[in-house]
LOVO-813109 format. One line per 8 residues: for each residue y, x, z of N, C-alpha, C. Coordinates in nm, 4 decimals, padded with zeros to 6 digits. Last residue first. Layout:
BEGIN
Y/X/Z/Y/X/Z/Y/X/Z  ...
This chain:
BEGIN
04.3720/-03.9941/-06.4144/04.4544/-04.0406/-06.4730/04.5401/-03.9538/-06.5239  04.0352/-04.0116/-06.3754/04.1391/-03.9316/-06.4035/04.1901/-03.9870/-06.4560  03.8315/-04.1133/-06.0706/03.9050/-04.1309/-06.2154/04.0162/-04.0066/-06.2384  03.4961/-04.0143/-06.0476/03.6159/-03.9599/-06.0143/03.7150/-04.0115/-06.1348  03.1825/-04.2124/-05.9210/03.2874/-04.1181/-06.0323/03.3801/-04.1064/-05.9920  02.9798/-04.2091/-05.7244/03.1247/-04.2349/-05.7352/03.1571/-04.1525/-05.8703  02.6644/-04.2575/-05.7818/02.7304/-04.1601/-05.7157/02.8701/-04.1893/-05.7811  02.4333/-04.5541/-05.6605/02.5205/-04.4400/-05.7389/02.6003/-04.3451/-05.6845
02.3062/-04.5551/-05.3237/02.3881/-04.5777/-05.4150/02.4372/-04.4650/-05.5320  01.9454/-04.4765/-05.3185/02.0876/-04.4477/-05.2563/02.1507/-04.5354/-05.3940  01.6881/-04.5224/-05.3383/01.6999/-04.5638/-05.2397/01.8189/-04.5412/-05.2008  01.6345/-04.6404/-05.7244/01.6899/-04.5497/-05.6283/01.6859/-04.5937/-05.5053  01.3235/-04.7899/-05.7820/01.4422/-04.7837/-05.7942/01.4722/-04.6569/-05.6736  01.0669/-04.4795/-05.9824/01.1047/-04.5822/-05.8609/01.2236/-04.6252/-05.8756  01.0767/-04.4435/-06.2967/01.0704/-04.3692/-06.1652/01.0935/-04.5617/-06.1247  00.7199/-04.4900/-06.5297/00.8699/-04.4889/-06.4977/00.9314/-04.4563/-06.3905
00.4730/-04.4732/-06.6296/00.5067/-04.5741/-06.5052/00.6508/-04.5805/-06.4916  00.4677/-04.2710/-06.8097/00.4260/-04.4465/-06.8760/00.4825/-04.5091/-06.7717  00.5944/-04.0161/-06.6471/00.6486/-04.0707/-06.7763/00.6354/-04.2531/-06.7930  00.3712/-04.0491/-06.5259/00.4746/-04.0427/-06.4072/00.5607/-04.0966/-06.5144  00.1615/-03.9307/-06.6743/00.1151/-04.0784/-06.5883/00.2523/-04.1099/-06.5007  00.2721/-03.6976/-06.7157/00.2626/-03.7753/-06.8423/00.2398/-03.9319/-06.7580  00.2204/-03.5930/-06.4999/00.3970/-03.5901/-06.5359/00.3629/-03.7141/-06.6481  -00.0088/-03.5352/-06.4369/00.0670/-03.6300/-06.3598/00.1840/-03.6718/-06.4657
-00.0768/-03.3243/-06.6078/-00.1133/-03.4921/-06.6944/-00.0430/-03.6077/-06.5853  00.0503/-03.1199/-06.5516/00.1075/-03.2059/-06.6589/00.0777/-03.3670/-06.6596  -00.1388/-02.9966/-06.3161/00.0102/-03.1044/-06.3327/00.0846/-03.1823/-06.4203  -00.4396/-03.0000/-06.3413/-00.3154/-02.9698/-06.4409/-00.2171/-03.1390/-06.4086  -00.4415/-02.7485/-06.0077/-00.4756/-02.8814/-06.0902/-00.4009/-02.9207/-06.2484  -00.3846/-02.5895/-05.8821/-00.5081/-02.5757/-05.9494/-00.5367/-02.6794/-06.0506  -00.1651/-02.6337/-05.7188/-00.1588/-02.5757/-05.8217/-00.2739/-02.4877/-05.8927  -00.3101/-02.8505/-05.5352/-00.2075/-02.8991/-05.6713/-00.1939/-02.7620/-05.7728
-00.3817/-02.6325/-05.3338/-00.4745/-02.7050/-05.4378/-00.3977/-02.7628/-05.5874  -00.1452/-02.5272/-05.2812/-00.2320/-02.3867/-05.3528/-00.3383/-02.5053/-05.4397  -00.0477/-02.7331/-05.1062/00.0097/-02.7289/-05.2423/-00.0595/-02.6130/-05.3583  -00.2451/-02.7712/-04.9237/-00.2337/-02.8286/-05.0345/-00.1551/-02.8643/-05.1904  -00.1972/-02.5547/-04.7776/-00.3374/-02.5104/-04.9021/-00.3299/-02.6623/-04.9734  00.0161/-02.6127/-04.5982/00.0556/-02.5578/-04.7390/-00.0641/-02.5152/-04.8609  -00.0618/-02.9973/-04.5581/-00.1366/-02.8109/-04.4826/-00.0213/-02.7259/-04.6389  -00.0178/-03.2301/-04.5987/-00.0710/-03.1747/-04.4760/-00.0905/-03.0446/-04.4773
00.3103/-03.2947/-04.6850/00.1995/-03.2949/-04.7243/00.1003/-03.2368/-04.6035  00.5038/-03.5317/-04.7605/00.4257/-03.4973/-04.6241/00.3299/-03.4849/-04.6735  00.8550/-03.6587/-04.8579/00.7090/-03.6420/-04.8493/00.6740/-03.5502/-04.7645  01.1052/-03.8442/-04.7503/01.0535/-03.7082/-04.7705/00.9095/-03.7282/-04.7830  01.4700/-04.0090/-04.8217/01.3231/-04.0169/-04.8425/01.2982/-03.8861/-04.8910  01.7143/-04.0066/-04.8670/01.6605/-04.1121/-04.8016/01.4993/-04.1129/-04.7566  01.8765/-03.6540/-04.7514/01.7784/-03.7048/-04.8670/01.6979/-03.8888/-04.7573  02.2186/-03.6794/-04.7326/02.0823/-03.6431/-04.6537/02.0061/-03.7568/-04.7535
02.3511/-03.5979/-05.0636/02.3616/-03.6796/-04.9632/02.2424/-03.6063/-04.8773  02.3969/-03.4014/-05.3487/02.4888/-03.4539/-05.2707/02.4991/-03.5594/-05.1366  02.1376/-03.4809/-05.4998/02.1798/-03.3455/-05.4519/02.2896/-03.3546/-05.2978  01.9417/-03.7563/-05.5115/02.1286/-03.7124/-05.5101/02.0907/-03.5677/-05.4244  01.6493/-03.8809/-05.6789/01.6896/-03.8083/-05.5761/01.8609/-03.7747/-05.6022  01.3840/-04.0618/-05.7691/01.4929/-04.0392/-05.7582/01.5349/-03.9240/-05.6898  01.0332/-04.0279/-05.7797/01.1159/-04.0244/-05.7423/01.2652/-03.9978/-05.7003  00.7831/-03.9504/-05.9877/00.8994/-04.1154/-06.0014/01.0202/-04.0841/-05.8980
00.6806/-03.7577/-05.8861/00.7650/-03.7277/-05.9757/00.8296/-03.8662/-06.0235  00.6027/-03.8821/-05.6002/00.6883/-03.7421/-05.6340/00.7777/-03.7370/-05.7522  00.4153/-03.9987/-05.7275/00.5201/-04.0964/-05.6596/00.6152/-03.9999/-05.6428  00.2157/-03.8164/-05.8506/00.2896/-03.9338/-05.9197/00.3885/-04.0031/-05.8594  00.1390/-03.6507/-05.5728/00.1953/-03.6276/-05.6796/00.2849/-03.7396/-05.7866  00.1673/-03.7557/-05.2554/00.1770/-03.8269/-05.3607/00.1792/-03.7874/-05.4754  00.2716/-03.7526/-04.8997/00.3056/-03.7103/-05.0071/00.1786/-03.7410/-05.1860  00.3296/-04.0065/-04.7328/00.2397/-03.9226/-04.7263/00.2879/-03.8918/-04.8920
00.7431/-04.0276/-04.6244/00.6042/-04.0839/-04.7186/00.4414/-04.0088/-04.7079  00.9160/-04.0964/-04.4167/00.8183/-03.9916/-04.4120/00.7252/-04.0552/-04.4958  01.3019/-04.2151/-04.5019/01.1364/-04.2659/-04.5105/01.0415/-04.1073/-04.5127  01.5279/-04.1711/-04.2561/01.4881/-04.1739/-04.4231/01.3109/-04.2088/-04.3923  01.6214/-04.2850/-03.9603/01.6892/-04.3507/-04.0928/01.5666/-04.3140/-04.2053  01.5941/-04.1550/-03.7401/01.5052/-04.2782/-03.7788/01.5280/-04.3452/-03.8987  01.5819/-03.7973/-03.7256/01.5883/-03.9094/-03.7475/01.5410/-04.0224/-03.7676  01.4346/-03.5591/-03.6814/01.4246/-03.6641/-03.5488/01.5258/-03.8317/-03.6426
01.3876/-03.3877/-03.9327/01.2994/-03.4244/-03.7942/01.3085/-03.4760/-03.6780  01.6038/-03.4434/-04.0786/01.5026/-03.4926/-04.1366/01.3912/-03.4277/-04.0120  01.8337/-03.3952/-03.9321/01.8331/-03.5102/-03.9730/01.6539/-03.5738/-04.0251  01.8042/-03.1335/-03.8466/01.7840/-03.2825/-03.7053/01.7692/-03.3692/-03.7451  01.8425/-03.0080/-04.0993/01.7085/-03.0026/-03.9990/01.6577/-03.1120/-03.8958  02.0635/-03.0950/-04.1793/01.9437/-03.1689/-04.2501/01.8296/-03.1640/-04.1843  02.2168/-03.0061/-04.0440/02.2338/-03.1168/-04.0249/02.1191/-03.1850/-04.0730  02.1864/-02.6761/-04.0606/02.1276/-02.7728/-04.0293/02.1277/-02.9013/-03.9332
01.9671/-02.5877/-04.3423/02.0596/-02.6640/-04.3019/02.1119/-02.7660/-04.1473  01.7725/-02.4312/-04.4201/01.9133/-02.3572/-04.4457/02.0090/-02.4898/-04.4146  01.5872/-02.6579/-04.4059/01.5815/-02.5133/-04.3204/01.6682/-02.3979/-04.3088  01.6302/-02.7806/-04.6185/01.6517/-02.8407/-04.4824/01.6492/-02.7115/-04.4132  01.5787/-02.6114/-04.8164/01.6786/-02.6637/-04.8347/01.7293/-02.7356/-04.7100  01.2918/-02.5021/-04.7925/01.4310/-02.3940/-04.7718/01.5237/-02.5350/-04.7677  01.0264/-02.6924/-04.6726/01.1125/-02.6723/-04.7531/01.2887/-02.5954/-04.7473  00.9005/-02.7042/-04.3877/00.9018/-02.6108/-04.4927/00.9618/-02.5741/-04.5589
00.8552/-02.8590/-04.0753/00.9516/-02.8579/-04.2291/00.9230/-02.7334/-04.2865  00.6469/-03.0794/-03.9156/00.7154/-02.9825/-03.9389/00.7494/-02.9639/-04.0438  00.5105/-03.3050/-03.7047/00.5976/-03.3064/-03.8614/00.6575/-03.1805/-03.8119  00.1369/-03.3875/-03.6574/00.2752/-03.3288/-03.6039/00.3656/-03.2895/-03.7292  -00.0777/-03.4831/-03.6521/00.0473/-03.5851/-03.6666/00.1604/-03.5525/-03.6044  -00.2831/-03.3523/-03.6482/-00.2767/-03.3820/-03.5024/-00.1436/-03.4535/-03.5208  -00.2549/-03.2910/-03.9350/-00.3750/-03.3860/-03.8907/-00.3982/-03.4177/-03.7419  00.0561/-03.2695/-03.9987/-00.1029/-03.2302/-04.0365/-00.1633/-03.3136/-03.9714
00.3300/-03.2860/-04.2181/00.2317/-03.3751/-04.1011/00.1066/-03.3860/-04.1075  00.5927/-03.1313/-04.3455/00.4190/-03.1551/-04.3211/00.4111/-03.2504/-04.2301  00.8538/-03.1727/-04.5826/00.7631/-03.1758/-04.4952/00.6351/-03.1847/-04.4476  01.0642/-03.0363/-04.8616/00.9247/-03.0839/-04.8151/00.9070/-03.0613/-04.6591  01.2767/-02.9715/-04.9974/01.3061/-03.0533/-04.9005/01.1755/-03.1091/-04.8673  01.2043/-02.7682/-05.1765/01.3822/-02.7781/-05.1314/01.3554/-02.8685/-04.9958  00.9715/-02.7680/-05.2501/00.9796/-02.6404/-05.2042/01.1615/-02.6317/-05.1085  00.9050/-03.0736/-05.2570/00.8405/-02.9991/-05.1945/00.9089/-02.8475/-05.1812
01.1165/-03.1927/-05.3783/01.0298/-03.2458/-05.2711/00.8979/-03.1731/-05.1904  01.2241/-03.0293/-05.5795/01.3135/-03.0399/-05.4867/01.2185/-03.1398/-05.3441  00.9841/-03.0193/-05.7542/01.0005/-02.9064/-05.6166/01.1483/-02.9209/-05.5622  00.9142/-03.2678/-05.8351/00.8557/-03.2064/-05.7618/00.8521/-03.0919/-05.6623  01.1791/-03.2719/-05.9590/01.1408/-03.3510/-05.8415/01.0235/-03.2833/-05.7637  01.1610/-03.1082/-06.1989/01.2289/-03.0684/-06.1302/01.2509/-03.1525/-06.0189  00.9289/-03.2265/-06.3598/00.9161/-03.1406/-06.2653/01.0270/-03.0872/-06.1943  01.0997/-03.4408/-06.4755/01.0177/-03.4458/-06.4073/00.9519/-03.3446/-06.2897
01.2400/-03.2566/-06.6097/01.3635/-03.3371/-06.5350/01.2399/-03.4047/-06.4464  01.0869/-03.1400/-06.8034/01.1573/-03.0373/-06.6739/01.1932/-03.1374/-06.5939  01.0119/-03.3082/-06.9945/00.9422/-03.3221/-06.9092/01.0179/-03.2299/-06.8012  01.2586/-03.2732/-07.1179/01.1866/-03.4482/-07.0760/01.1469/-03.3793/-06.9353  01.1749/-03.0348/-07.2482/01.3519/-03.0322/-07.1477/01.3318/-03.1898/-07.0892  00.8686/-02.9398/-07.2466/00.9611/-02.9729/-07.2830/01.1231/-02.9725/-07.2029  00.7763/-02.6429/-07.0820/00.7814/-02.7976/-07.0987/00.8794/-02.7998/-07.1566  00.6932/-02.3449/-06.9789/00.6371/-02.4194/-07.1060/00.6485/-02.5302/-07.1219
00.8304/-02.3323/-06.7897/00.8928/-02.2626/-06.8725/00.8163/-02.3098/-06.9657  00.7446/-02.5125/-06.5434/00.8307/-02.5360/-06.6002/00.8796/-02.4658/-06.7298  00.4910/-02.3265/-06.5814/00.4410/-02.5130/-06.6042/00.5818/-02.5411/-06.6686  00.5417/-02.1273/-06.4287/00.4666/-02.1342/-06.5506/00.5334/-02.2722/-06.6464  00.6751/-02.2379/-06.2009/00.7282/-02.1541/-06.2881/00.7062/-02.1667/-06.4703  00.4444/-02.3131/-06.0934/00.5352/-02.4002/-06.0853/00.6163/-02.3465/-06.2117  00.2661/-02.1003/-06.0116/00.2512/-02.1594/-06.1353/00.3475/-02.3077/-06.1958  00.4770/-01.9930/-05.8214/00.4903/-01.9043/-05.9579/00.4041/-02.0154/-06.0608
00.4815/-02.1980/-05.6155/00.5556/-02.1383/-05.7044/00.5705/-02.0774/-05.8282  00.1644/-02.1409/-05.5271/00.2362/-02.2863/-05.6006/00.3316/-02.2576/-05.6918  00.1760/-01.9140/-05.4873/00.0870/-01.9361/-05.5946/00.1245/-02.0469/-05.6630  00.3244/-01.8850/-05.2310/00.3626/-01.8362/-05.3710/00.2920/-01.8648/-05.4998  00.1399/-02.0969/-05.0880/00.2592/-02.1087/-05.1318/00.3671/-02.0494/-05.2470  -00.0839/-01.9338/-05.0876/-00.0863/-02.0133/-05.0956/00.0465/-02.1099/-05.1703  00.0766/-01.6644/-04.9267/00.0099/-01.6492/-05.0467/-00.0067/-01.7771/-05.1022  00.4023/-01.6294/-04.8175/00.2787/-01.6979/-04.7620/00.1824/-01.7351/-04.8963
00.6176/-01.5582/-04.8366/00.5123/-01.4053/-04.7739/00.3745/-01.4819/-04.7504  00.7768/-01.6974/-04.9183/00.7185/-01.6485/-05.0393/00.6087/-01.5237/-04.9970  00.8763/-01.8320/-04.7024/00.7869/-01.9009/-04.6822/00.6892/-01.8143/-04.8332  01.0884/-01.6797/-04.6493/01.0308/-01.6564/-04.5720/00.8768/-01.7062/-04.6030  01.2596/-01.7265/-04.8325/01.2098/-01.6128/-04.8938/01.1027/-01.5912/-04.7702  01.4298/-01.9606/-04.8206/01.3132/-01.9595/-04.8659/01.2236/-01.8103/-04.9115  01.6341/-01.9786/-04.6507/01.5627/-02.0939/-04.6163/01.4503/-02.1082/-04.6830  01.7359/-01.7178/-04.6396/01.6933/-01.7228/-04.4326/01.6508/-01.9018/-04.4937
01.7715/-01.6655/-04.9230/01.7303/-01.5619/-04.8046/01.6164/-01.6404/-04.7337  01.9353/-01.9197/-05.0322/01.7967/-01.8752/-05.1079/01.7004/-01.7537/-04.9757  02.1196/-01.9723/-04.7970/02.0467/-02.0427/-04.8645/01.8814/-01.9903/-04.9289  02.2807/-01.6904/-04.8322/02.2023/-01.7751/-04.6946/02.0706/-01.8633/-04.7545  02.3518/-01.7406/-05.1320/02.2566/-01.6353/-05.0620/02.1539/-01.6429/-04.8989  02.3815/-02.0398/-05.2620/02.4097/-01.8919/-05.1825/02.2845/-01.8578/-05.0974  02.3303/-02.3389/-05.4805/02.2571/-02.2306/-05.3338/02.3276/-02.1188/-05.3248  02.6430/-02.5851/-05.4183/02.5483/-02.4424/-05.5554/02.4483/-02.3627/-05.4159
02.7038/-02.7479/-05.2836/02.5957/-02.7769/-05.3450/02.5079/-02.6834/-05.4605  02.7318/-02.6897/-04.9262/02.7579/-02.6484/-05.0448/02.6539/-02.7146/-05.1345  02.8511/-02.7892/-04.6122/02.7759/-02.8330/-04.7302/02.8538/-02.8020/-04.7962  02.8904/-02.6492/-04.3790/02.8193/-02.7125/-04.3358/02.7824/-02.7825/-04.5028  03.0607/-02.4584/-04.4507/02.9765/-02.3969/-04.3690/02.8413/-02.5323/-04.3937  03.2765/-02.4727/-04.6634/03.1748/-02.5231/-04.6757/03.0510/-02.4675/-04.6031  03.5279/-02.2792/-04.5265/03.5273/-02.4451/-04.5144/03.3748/-02.5161/-04.5487  03.3831/-02.0251/-04.5092/03.4214/-02.0750/-04.4089/03.4041/-02.2469/-04.4299
03.1970/-01.9885/-04.7782/03.3272/-01.9683/-04.7584/03.2888/-02.0497/-04.6560  02.8564/-01.8358/-04.8934/02.9994/-01.9424/-04.9054/03.0457/-01.8835/-04.8201  02.8391/-01.5692/-05.1064/02.7683/-01.6413/-04.9615/02.9146/-01.7209/-04.9429  02.6554/-01.4639/-05.3276/02.7582/-01.4983/-05.3498/02.7477/-01.5650/-05.1895  02.4164/-01.4008/-05.5912/02.4427/-01.2875/-05.4984/02.5747/-01.3576/-05.4346  02.1534/-01.6211/-05.6059/02.2663/-01.6140/-05.6131/02.3784/-01.4706/-05.5006  01.8154/-01.5499/-05.6597/01.9272/-01.5384/-05.5421/02.0657/-01.5048/-05.5726  01.4981/-01.6593/-05.7923/01.6366/-01.6564/-05.8171/01.7229/-01.6627/-05.6667
01.1896/-01.4410/-05.7496/01.3178/-01.5887/-05.7393/01.4595/-01.5826/-05.6965  00.9907/-01.3800/-05.9680/01.0973/-01.3376/-05.9187/01.1695/-01.4940/-05.8868  00.7386/-01.4314/-06.1356/00.7252/-01.3868/-05.9737/00.8900/-01.3363/-05.8637  00.7440/-01.5418/-06.3409/00.7775/-01.4094/-06.3215/00.6986/-01.3745/-06.2133  00.8533/-01.8086/-06.3380/00.6526/-01.7498/-06.3890/00.6248/-01.5980/-06.3971  01.0849/-01.7511/-06.2057/00.9960/-01.8355/-06.1401/00.8247/-01.7637/-06.1937  01.2209/-01.7208/-06.4521/01.2242/-01.6214/-06.3027/01.0882/-01.6393/-06.2659  01.1989/-01.8893/-06.5859/01.1754/-01.7985/-06.6385/01.0961/-01.6656/-06.5331
01.3204/-02.1105/-06.4746/01.1491/-02.1590/-06.4892/01.1233/-02.0334/-06.4869  01.5822/-02.0163/-06.5023/01.5232/-02.0632/-06.3506/01.3334/-02.0691/-06.3823  01.6220/-01.9841/-06.7328/01.6412/-01.8890/-06.6775/01.5482/-01.8791/-06.5542  01.6126/-02.2708/-06.8792/01.5042/-02.1927/-06.9216/01.4861/-02.0780/-06.8097  01.7901/-02.4366/-06.6383/01.6632/-02.4725/-06.6365/01.5537/-02.3339/-06.6981  02.0651/-02.2000/-06.5994/02.0062/-02.3038/-06.6725/01.8398/-02.3013/-06.6418  02.2273/-02.0975/-06.2910/02.1649/-02.0553/-06.4113/02.1044/-02.2180/-06.4594  02.5104/-02.0108/-06.0790/02.4303/-02.0952/-06.1288/02.3729/-02.0791/-06.2524
02.5740/-01.7529/-05.9796/02.6019/-01.8675/-05.9096/02.5211/-02.0057/-05.9463  02.3787/-01.5139/-06.1567/02.4910/-01.5873/-06.0930/02.5055/-01.6544/-06.0189  02.1185/-01.3079/-05.9334/02.1419/-01.4004/-06.0454/02.2732/-01.4432/-06.0463  01.8888/-01.0569/-05.8616/02.0490/-01.1415/-05.8381/02.0251/-01.2101/-05.9645  01.5829/-01.1743/-05.7573/01.6459/-01.1566/-05.8535/01.7855/-01.1722/-05.8447  01.3419/-01.0822/-05.4763/01.4285/-01.1752/-05.5358/01.5029/-01.0739/-05.6658  00.9586/-01.1242/-05.5889/01.0838/-01.0126/-05.5960/01.2056/-01.0937/-05.5486  00.6115/-01.0953/-05.5314/00.7148/-01.1745/-05.5629/00.8135/-01.0699/-05.5206
00.3463/-01.0113/-05.4146/00.3915/-00.9219/-05.5787/00.5068/-01.0148/-05.5752  00.3189/-01.1104/-05.1422/00.2254/-01.1412/-05.2423/00.2882/-01.1498/-05.3861  00.3663/-00.8364/-04.9432/00.2402/-00.9399/-04.9105/00.1824/-01.0388/-05.0514  00.4969/-00.6188/-05.1402/00.3691/-00.6141/-05.0744/00.2532/-00.7172/-05.0434  00.6764/-00.7671/-05.2380/00.5947/-00.7150/-05.3426/00.4474/-00.7257/-05.2669  00.7879/-00.8168/-04.9649/00.7750/-00.9443/-05.0357/00.6566/-00.8857/-05.1820  00.8426/-00.6116/-04.8883/00.7968/-00.6594/-04.8259/00.7364/-00.7728/-04.9064  01.0564/-00.5034/-05.1133/00.9721/-00.4150/-05.0630/00.8264/-00.5084/-04.9757
01.2208/-00.7161/-05.0728/01.1703/-00.7120/-05.1811/01.0389/-00.5987/-05.1739  01.3809/-00.6456/-04.8815/01.3246/-00.7981/-04.8539/01.2320/-00.7538/-04.9636  01.5291/-00.4501/-04.9735/01.4360/-00.4180/-04.8481/01.3698/-00.4970/-04.8396  01.6624/-00.5560/-05.1948/01.5719/-00.4575/-05.2281/01.4903/-00.4060/-05.0770  01.9224/-00.6804/-05.0115/01.7499/-00.7882/-05.1128/01.6651/-00.6512/-05.1301  01.9837/-00.6578/-04.7436/01.9634/-00.5685/-04.8286/01.8097/-00.6598/-04.9497  02.1267/-00.9121/-04.5598/01.9995/-00.7974/-04.5621/02.0574/-00.7765/-04.7063  02.4609/-00.9498/-04.4296/02.3186/-01.0292/-04.5198/02.2248/-00.9049/-04.5588
02.4547/-00.9342/-04.1105/02.5371/-00.9013/-04.1727/02.4251/-00.9603/-04.2889  02.3049/-00.9881/-03.8289/02.4557/-00.9160/-03.8126/02.4884/-00.8899/-03.9682  02.0404/-00.9916/-03.8460/02.1103/-01.1068/-03.8092/02.2739/-01.0874/-03.8140  01.7599/-00.9388/-04.0931/01.8854/-00.8817/-03.9800/02.0110/-01.0106/-03.9942  01.4687/-01.0449/-04.0927/01.5921/-01.0417/-04.1501/01.7146/-01.0219/-04.0590  01.1736/-00.9693/-04.1229/01.2864/-00.9147/-04.0149/01.4193/-00.8928/-04.0769  00.9314/-01.0640/-04.2617/01.0847/-01.0502/-04.2845/01.1663/-00.9516/-04.2398  00.8095/-01.1752/-04.0513/00.7387/-01.0614/-04.1748/00.8456/-00.9768/-04.2603
00.9387/-01.3620/-03.9619/00.9187/-01.2232/-03.8740/00.8718/-01.1200/-03.9176  00.9365/-01.5374/-04.0984/01.0264/-01.4854/-04.0806/01.0535/-01.3275/-03.9987  00.6389/-01.6294/-04.1300/00.7502/-01.5307/-04.2739/00.8691/-01.4350/-04.2296  00.6122/-01.7713/-03.9422/00.5555/-01.5767/-03.9354/00.5916/-01.5265/-04.0538  00.7766/-01.9806/-03.9746/00.7962/-01.9214/-03.8999/00.7274/-01.7561/-03.8923  00.6467/-02.0468/-04.2213/00.7327/-02.0394/-04.1891/00.8588/-01.9450/-04.1201  00.4209/-02.1438/-04.0763/00.3822/-01.9960/-04.1564/00.5204/-01.9743/-04.2108  00.4731/-02.3147/-03.8787/00.4232/-02.1704/-03.8491/00.4441/-02.0786/-03.9559
00.7899/-02.5172/-03.9537/00.6647/-02.5113/-03.9564/00.5796/-02.3402/-03.9312  00.9975/-02.5963/-03.7786/00.9599/-02.5005/-03.8859/00.8446/-02.4854/-03.9166  01.0672/-02.7292/-03.4615/01.0844/-02.7857/-03.6232/01.0049/-02.7208/-03.7963  01.0417/-02.4431/-03.3463/00.9704/-02.5897/-03.3061/00.9866/-02.7084/-03.3966  01.3544/-02.3542/-03.4391/01.2627/-02.3385/-03.3708/01.1593/-02.4668/-03.3331  01.6200/-02.4089/-03.5820/01.4339/-02.4512/-03.6600/01.2993/-02.4051/-03.5647  01.8043/-02.3325/-03.4191/01.7657/-02.4433/-03.4812/01.6404/-02.5049/-03.5565  01.8009/-02.0719/-03.3741/01.7734/-02.1748/-03.2955/01.7465/-02.3139/-03.2851
01.9073/-01.9888/-03.6475/01.7563/-01.9789/-03.6238/01.7248/-02.0141/-03.4811  02.1395/-02.1461/-03.6930/02.0460/-02.1685/-03.7414/01.9071/-02.1691/-03.6768  02.3949/-01.9967/-03.5701/02.3703/-02.1240/-03.6073/02.1901/-02.1946/-03.6131  02.3007/-01.7029/-03.6992/02.2965/-01.7575/-03.5317/02.2706/-01.8968/-03.5215  02.3649/-01.7532/-03.9748/02.2342/-01.7200/-03.9094/02.1493/-01.7433/-03.7553  02.6154/-01.8300/-03.9947/02.5245/-01.9086/-04.0407/02.3896/-01.8584/-03.9589  02.7219/-01.5681/-03.8547/02.7196/-01.7084/-03.7643/02.6830/-01.7904/-03.8227  02.6277/-01.3794/-04.0546/02.6021/-01.4057/-03.9016/02.6071/-01.5007/-03.8154
02.7505/-01.4515/-04.2832/02.6225/-01.4597/-04.2823/02.5499/-01.4174/-04.1158  03.0327/-01.4238/-04.2058/02.9758/-01.5467/-04.2219/02.8489/-01.5876/-04.2129  02.9992/-01.1219/-04.1653/03.0510/-01.2487/-04.0624/03.0258/-01.3383/-04.0524  02.9732/-01.1015/-04.4583/02.9143/-01.0289/-04.3377/02.9083/-01.1078/-04.2111  03.2437/-01.1530/-04.5145/03.1153/-01.1825/-04.5664/02.9844/-01.1851/-04.5097  03.4032/-00.9663/-04.3647/03.4041/-01.1252/-04.3374/03.2854/-01.1890/-04.3972  03.3937/-00.7221/-04.4705/03.3136/-00.7674/-04.3251/03.3385/-00.9543/-04.2793  03.1809/-00.7701/-04.7914/03.3042/-00.7808/-04.7178/03.3097/-00.7810/-04.5789
02.9357/-00.5910/-05.0056/02.9769/-00.7248/-04.8640/03.0908/-00.6611/-04.8050  02.8341/-00.4998/-05.2712/02.9480/-00.3978/-05.1215/02.9522/-00.5306/-05.1024  02.4873/-00.4397/-05.2515/02.5636/-00.4964/-05.2666/02.6641/-00.4669/-05.2021  02.2029/-00.2074/-05.4310/02.2837/-00.2580/-05.2919/02.4409/-00.3657/-05.3657  02.1407/-00.0762/-05.6222/02.1002/-00.2151/-05.6160/02.1388/-00.2747/-05.4932  02.2540/00.1826/-05.7103/02.1368/00.2204/-05.6232/02.0558/00.0070/-05.6071  02.4872/00.0670/-05.8006/02.4074/00.1330/-05.9389/02.2520/00.1622/-05.8190  02.5247/-00.2506/-05.7320/02.5789/-00.1521/-05.7454/02.4538/-00.0542/-05.8020
02.5360/-00.6047/-05.8633/02.4579/-00.4824/-05.7708/02.4999/-00.3589/-05.8455  02.8306/-00.8570/-05.8221/02.7749/-00.7679/-05.8962/02.6990/-00.6502/-05.8240  02.8650/-01.1259/-05.6783/02.8701/-01.0129/-05.6693/02.8091/-00.9486/-05.7503  02.9458/-01.4543/-05.8380/02.8650/-01.3623/-05.8328/02.8796/-01.2321/-05.7619  03.1842/-01.6680/-05.7533/03.1660/-01.6048/-05.8345/03.0598/-01.4871/-05.7813  03.2491/-02.0735/-05.7047/03.2161/-01.8898/-05.6794/03.1378/-01.8051/-05.7846  03.2390/-02.3278/-05.8085/03.3638/-02.2377/-05.7489/03.3304/-02.1229/-05.7435  03.0705/-02.3316/-06.1414/03.0461/-02.3461/-05.9848/03.1862/-02.2628/-05.9023
02.9349/-02.5032/-06.4264/03.0419/-02.4563/-06.3685/02.9913/-02.4384/-06.1786  02.5661/-02.5419/-06.5418/02.7280/-02.6034/-06.4652/02.8491/-02.4472/-06.4042  02.4144/-02.4133/-06.7736/02.4538/-02.3900/-06.6269/02.6083/-02.4873/-06.5754  02.3026/-02.5899/-07.0571/02.4117/-02.5066/-06.9801/02.4280/-02.4982/-06.8478
């Protein structure tokens, strides 16, 4: 079951539009304006090219159908409006059908810097640009197919693959240049600076078995990032038998976490 959220997604109108308030459009503008300059020279070329292709508006929340017309033509993908949180079954089903889940709400101003559940800014600004790239789009599609067919136990391992690639992936190319392609980083000013410049996190060479064995927490800056050499590496991975790597990771077990356990709230 999906966890509960403090936010409620907005319904689609008959024409596929969403009735955003002036405040909600202002929040998008503030988030966009703050982050667009921050990602220059940090984001990978494929992401920056994708932003140009999508031609996102800065003054208000984009219309999803306008994005979908571009995505369909480029890679056969489209955005699908969903509630604030969805379960694994629905998440993998959508990806398997080249539909990227987008929760139709935007964060409040008090949640500018951190929001545990992904909002429309995270999904569109963070992720949709990469879905214009055919090789990345194919990797995401194949991932959805595998996840939809996988057992509950195997899905937990697959979640780590998504986390350390689509959400928090880095590229270190043959010239040793570091770039960002993960949407969880690119939609967050703090994580963008931290992932790109901080000396605190480890930046490891991508190894799928290691990735599948690495625990993570969603509410902290990541202590570990995995670096691919190119987006083509993800496409090559999508053509392999990923579930064989899952079996190997399960047999080896998880690495020791690089973070403290999450504190439990005491109930009086």
